[in-house]
C-alpha positions as CSV (number, residue, x, y, z in Angstrom):
1,X,5.7,2.7,13.5
2,X,6.1,6.0,11.6
3,X,3.4,8.4,10.0
4,X,3.1,9.7,6.5
5,X,4.7,13.5,5.9
6,X,1.9,15.0,4.1
7,X,-0.2,18.4,4.2
8,X,-3.3,16.2,5.6
9,X,-6.3,18.4,7.5
10,X,-5.6,17.5,11.1
11,X,-8.2,14.8,11.7
12,X,-6.8,12.9,8.7
13,X,-4.8,10.2,10.9
14,X,-2.0,7.4,9.6
15,X,0.0,4.6,10.8
16,X,2.5,2.7,9.1
17,X,4.2,-0.3,10.3
18,X,7.6,-1.3,10.3
19,X,8.8,-5.1,11.0
20,X,10.7,-3.3,14.1
21,X,8.6,-4.7,17.4
22,X,6.4,-7.7,17.9
23,X,6.7,-11.0,18.4
24,X,7.0,-13.0,15.3
25,X,9.9,-15.5,15.1
26,X,12.1,-16.1,12.1
27,X,11.5,-16.0,8.9
28,X,8.5,-13.3,9.8
29,X,10.6,-12.1,12.7
30,X,9.3,-8.7,14.1
31,X,6.1,-7.2,14.4
32,X,4.2,-9.4,11.1
33,X,0.5,-8.1,10.7
34,X,0.0,-10.5,7.8
35,X,-2.4,-13.5,8.6
36,X,-2.0,-15.7,5.3
37,X,1.4,-15.9,5.6
38,X,1.7,-19.1,7.8
39,X,2.8,-17.0,10.7
40,X,1.8,-18.4,14.0
41,X,-1.7,-16.8,14.3
42,X,-1.3,-16.4,18.2
43,X,1.8,-14.1,17.3
44,X,-0.2,-12.4,14.6
45,X,-2.7,-11.2,16.9
46,X,-0.9,-10.3,19.6
47,X,1.3,-7.9,16.7
48,X,-2.2,-6.4,15.6
49,X,-2.8,-5.4,19.0
50,X,0.3,-3.9,19.6
51,X,0.1,-2.1,16.6
52,X,-3.0,-0.9,16.9
53,X,-2.2,0.5,20.4
54,X,1.1,2.2,19.3
55,X,-1.0,4.4,16.7
56,X,-4.0,4.9,19.2
57,X,-6.2,3.7,16.6
58,X,-10.1,3.9,17.5
59,X,-11.2,0.6,15.8
60,X,-9.6,-2.8,14.6
61,X,-8.4,-2.1,11.1
62,X,-10.7,-3.8,8.8
63,X,-8.7,-6.0,7.2
64,X,-8.7,-7.0,3.6
65,X,-7.9,-10.6,1.6
66,X,-5.9,-8.8,-0.8
67,X,-5.6,-10.4,-4.5
68,X,-3.8,-7.9,-6.5
69,X,-7.1,-6.9,-7.8
70,X,-8.8,-3.7,-8.8
71,X,-11.9,-3.8,-6.3
72,X,-12.2,-0.9,-3.8
73,X,-14.4,-1.5,-0.9
74,X,-16.8,1.5,0.6
75,X,-16.8,1.1,4.4
76,X,-19.7,1.9,6.4
77,X,-19.4,-0.5,9.0
78,X,-17.2,-2.6,11.1
79,X,-19.0,-5.8,10.8
80,X,-16.8,-8.5,9.1
81,X,-17.5,-11.6,11.1
82,X,-18.4,-13.3,8.1
83,X,-14.1,-13.2,7.5
84,X,-12.2,-10.5,5.7
85,X,-13.9,-8.8,2.2
86,X,-12.0,-9.5,-1.2
87,X,-10.6,-6.2,-2.3
88,X,-7.6,-4.4,-2.7
89,X,-8.4,-1.1,-2.0
90,X,-11.0,0.5,0.5
91,X,-12.5,3.6,1.4
92,X,-14.6,5.3,4.1
93,X,-16.3,8.7,4.9
94,X,-17.1,7.1,8.5
95,X,-15.0,8.7,11.5
96,X,-13.5,6.2,13.1
97,X,-13.1,3.1,10.9
98,X,-9.6,2.3,9.5
99,X,-8.9,1.5,6.2
100,X,-5.8,-0.5,5.8
101,X,-4.0,-2.6,3.3
102,X,-1.0,-5.1,3.5
103,X,2.7,-5.0,1.5
104,X,5.8,-6.3,1.5
105,X,7.4,-5.0,-2.0
106,X,4.1,-3.6,-3.5
107,X,3.3,-0.1,-3.3
108,X,0.5,1.2,-0.6
109,X,-0.9,4.2,-1.4
110,X,-3.2,6.2,1.3
111,X,-5.7,8.9,0.1
112,X,-7.6,11.8,1.3
113,X,-9.6,14.6,-0.1
114,X,-8.7,18.3,1.1
115,X,-11.8,19.4,3.4
116,X,-10.9,15.9,5.4
117,X,-14.1,14.1,4.8
118,X,-13.3,11.0,2.8
119,X,-10.2,8.8,3.2
120,X,-8.7,5.7,1.3
121,X,-5.8,2.9,1.4
122,X,-4.9,1.1,-2.1
123,X,-2.4,-2.2,-2.5
124,X,-0.8,-1.6,-5.8
125,X,1.8,-4.4,-7.1
126,X,2.5,-3.8,-10.5
127,X,-0.2,-5.6,-11.8
128,X,-3.1,-3.9,-9.5
129,X,-1.1,-0.5,-10.8
130,X,-1.7,-1.3,-14.4
131,X,-5.0,-3.0,-14.2
132,X,-6.2,0.6,-12.3
133,X,-6.4,-0.2,-8.2
134,X,-5.9,3.8,-8.1
135,X,-8.1,4.6,-10.9
136,X,-10.8,2.7,-9.1
137,X,-10.2,4.1,-5.9
138,X,-10.3,7.5,-7.0
139,X,-13.5,7.2,-8.4
140,X,-15.0,6.8,-5.3
141,X,-14.0,10.4,-4.3
142,X,-16.6,13.1,-5.7
143,X,-13.6,14.9,-7.2
144,X,-10.0,13.4,-7.7
145,X,-8.9,16.9,-8.2
146,X,-9.1,17.6,-4.4
147,X,-7.8,14.6,-3.2
148,X,-4.1,14.1,-2.2
149,X,-2.0,11.0,-2.0
150,X,0.7,9.5,-0.1
151,X,2.8,6.8,-1.4
152,X,4.4,4.5,1.3
153,X,7.0,1.8,1.5
154,X,7.8,-0.4,-2.0
155,X,10.5,-2.1,-3.4
156,X,12.6,0.7,-5.0
157,X,13.5,1.5,-8.4
158,X,17.5,-0.2,-8.2
159,X,16.1,-3.7,-6.8
160,X,12.6,-4.0,-9.0
161,X,14.0,-6.2,-11.7
162,X,11.1,-7.1,-14.5
163,X,10.9,-8.9,-18.0
164,X,9.7,-7.5,-21.0
165,X,6.2,-8.4,-20.2
166,X,5.6,-6.1,-17.6
167,X,7.0,-3.3,-19.2
168,X,5.0,-4.0,-22.3
169,X,1.8,-4.1,-20.6
170,X,2.4,-0.6,-19.5
171,X,3.8,1.1,-22.0
172,X,0.4,-0.5,-24.1
173,X,-1.7,1.7,-21.7
174,X,0.9,4.7,-21.7
175,X,3.5,5.6,-23.5
176,X,5.0,8.2,-21.1
177,X,5.3,4.7,-18.9
178,X,8.3,4.0,-20.9
179,X,10.3,6.6,-18.9
180,X,9.9,4.6,-15.6
181,X,11.7,1.3,-16.9
182,X,16.0,1.3,-17.2
183,X,17.5,-1.5,-19.0
184,X,19.7,-3.6,-17.1
185,X,22.9,-4.1,-18.4
186,X,24.0,-7.6,-19.5
187,X,20.4,-8.7,-19.1
188,X,18.4,-8.6,-22.5
189,X,14.4,-8.3,-21.8
190,X,15.5,-7.1,-18.4
191,X,14.3,-3.8,-16.8
192,X,14.4,-2.3,-13.4
193,X,10.8,-0.6,-12.9
194,X,10.0,2.7,-11.0
195,X,6.8,1.5,-9.1
196,X,6.9,5.0,-7.6
197,X,7.4,6.7,-11.1
198,X,4.3,4.3,-12.4
199,X,1.8,5.5,-10.1
200,X,2.4,9.1,-10.4
201,X,2.1,8.8,-13.9
202,X,-1.1,7.2,-13.0
203,X,-2.3,9.6,-10.6
204,X,-1.5,12.3,-12.6
205,X,-3.9,11.4,-15.0
206,X,-6.1,10.9,-12.8
207,X,-6.0,14.4,-11.6
208,X,-4.2,14.1,-8.4
209,X,-1.7,16.8,-8.5
210,X,-0.9,16.8,-5.0
211,X,1.4,13.5,-4.3
212,X,3.8,13.3,-1.3
213,X,5.9,10.2,0.2
214,X,7.9,8.0,-2.3
215,X,11.7,7.2,-2.0
216,X,11.7,4.4,0.1
217,X,12.8,0.8,-0.9
218,X,12.1,-2.4,1.0
219,X,14.1,-4.4,-0.5
220,X,16.9,-2.9,0.7
221,X,16.2,-2.4,4.3
222,X,15.8,-5.1,5.8
223,X,16.2,-3.8,9.1
224,X,12.9,-1.8,8.6
225,X,11.1,-3.4,6.3
226,X,10.0,-7.2,5.0
227,X,10.7,-8.2,1.1
228,X,9.0,-10.7,-0.7
229,X,11.3,-10.1,-3.0
230,X,14.4,-10.7,-1.3
231,X,13.2,-13.4,1.2
232,X,10.1,-15.2,0.2
233,X,9.1,-16.4,3.1
234,X,8.4,-13.5,5.1
235,X,6.3,-11.0,7.1
236,X,3.8,-8.3,6.0
237,X,3.7,-4.4,7.1
238,X,0.2,-2.6,7.1
239,X,-0.5,1.2,6.0
240,X,-3.6,2.5,7.4
241,X,-5.6,5.6,7.7
242,X,-8.8,7.2,9.3
243,X,-10.7,10.3,10.5
244,X,-11.2,11.2,14.1
């Protein structure tokens, strides 16, 4: 586990899990926090308890049913008794509520305002990025210009190979996005995509200038991170944020 490296207000707390520790068995070996990947439910429950204790969280994170969409849930209470709500981001102004997203190559983005009065977490794979999950999260804040963002562990630009169709949808939305794609030598129609750069373009365009994090690569660091692209059947890491 580690914390976001950013100059957030002191009452804003974060916790980002790795695969290290935990009780899950291969192919989920380690601290798998995803309940939807066919790991043993009792192992996931124990891993979540271990993670919460290590991070000293004030409450159980409010786990979402993520679908690579753009919905951002506004959290006001902890009653998820009917099961996880379908969304790919959550935000809250309530102290003690923990926003969380699960990833294993997709980009987790944590947000807070400069006054420490609101936080958010978003799950941004390429589909969510191009469709606007970061923008839909930011509209929940009164003034995106007073928001900072931290980019968590995702597949890096040397490993994320995509086809022409992915590059095209980004460039159609924003011509500048072309700079985030590098042609793969000897592979016609294949590109290496930089999720971090694509996210920075989107965040800057929305008025967010204080950007931190990035530089991870889940694919090339099997000791620390799960990677769906690398392993297929695998676990999930969590990126959490809350206010004291």
